[in-house]
C-alpha positions as CSV (number, residue, x, y, z in Angstrom):
1,X,-124.3,137.8,91.4
2,X,-124.8,136.1,87.7
3,X,-126.9,137.4,84.5
4,X,-130.1,135.9,84.5
5,X,-131.5,134.8,81.4
6,X,-133.8,137.1,79.1
7,X,-136.7,134.6,78.7
8,X,-137.9,136.7,76.0
9,X,-134.4,136.0,73.7
10,X,-133.8,132.7,72.4
11,X,-130.0,131.8,72.8
12,X,-128.0,132.5,69.4
13,X,-126.0,129.4,68.7
14,X,-122.6,130.6,67.1
15,X,-120.3,128.4,66.1
16,X,-116.7,128.5,67.4
17,X,-114.8,129.9,64.8
18,X,-111.6,128.4,65.1
19,X,-112.9,124.8,65.0
20,X,-115.0,126.0,61.8
21,X,-112.1,126.8,60.2
22,X,-110.5,123.7,61.3
23,X,-107.6,125.5,63.2
24,X,-106.4,123.6,65.3
25,X,-102.7,125.4,66.3
26,X,-102.6,129.0,67.0
27,X,-99.2,130.3,65.8
28,X,-98.1,133.8,66.5
29,X,-96.8,134.8,63.0
30,X,-100.2,134.0,61.4
31,X,-101.4,138.0,62.3
32,X,-104.1,138.1,60.1
33,X,-105.7,135.5,61.8
34,X,-104.7,137.4,65.7
35,X,-105.6,140.8,64.3
36,X,-109.7,139.3,64.3
37,X,-108.9,138.9,68.1
38,X,-107.9,142.0,68.6
39,X,-110.1,145.1,69.1
40,X,-109.4,148.5,67.2
41,X,-108.1,150.5,69.8
42,X,-105.5,146.8,70.4
43,X,-107.4,145.5,73.6
44,X,-107.5,141.3,72.6
45,X,-111.5,140.7,72.4
46,X,-112.8,138.4,75.9
47,X,-114.8,135.3,74.9
48,X,-118.3,136.2,75.3
49,X,-117.2,138.4,72.2
50,X,-115.2,135.9,69.8
51,X,-117.1,132.5,71.1
52,X,-114.1,130.8,71.2
53,X,-113.0,128.1,74.5
54,X,-111.4,128.8,77.4
55,X,-108.4,126.8,76.3
56,X,-108.3,128.8,72.9
57,X,-108.7,131.8,74.5
58,X,-105.3,131.5,76.6
59,X,-103.8,130.1,74.0
60,X,-105.0,133.4,71.1
61,X,-103.6,135.6,73.9
62,X,-100.1,134.2,74.7
63,X,-99.7,134.4,71.0
64,X,-101.0,138.0,70.4
65,X,-98.6,138.8,73.3
66,X,-95.7,136.5,71.7
67,X,-96.7,138.2,68.4
68,X,-96.8,142.3,70.2
69,X,-93.0,141.2,71.4
70,X,-91.7,140.0,68.3
71,X,-93.1,143.4,67.1
72,X,-95.6,141.8,64.3
73,X,-98.5,143.5,66.1
74,X,-98.3,146.9,67.9
75,X,-99.4,147.2,71.3
76,X,-102.3,149.8,70.9
77,X,-104.0,150.4,67.9
78,X,-104.3,153.0,65.5
79,X,-106.4,155.2,67.1
80,X,-104.9,155.3,70.6
81,X,-101.7,156.8,69.3
82,X,-103.8,159.6,68.5
């Protein structure tokens, strides 16, 4: 079942953060950018939260996974290991 929109709440028109910054290519070596799309537990944030497009979300997930494989990003967050 699809969620029903609440008629009392107007929709927020938040811009795409990557388009606003003029980023066209998501590089796995740009860890500062990638960390903005990872939760404090080390999980990749959803499109609904980050407001990026589906294609950008796929590229972001691939870049994060590649950066983890290259040991540029941790597989888990700092709090997850405690």
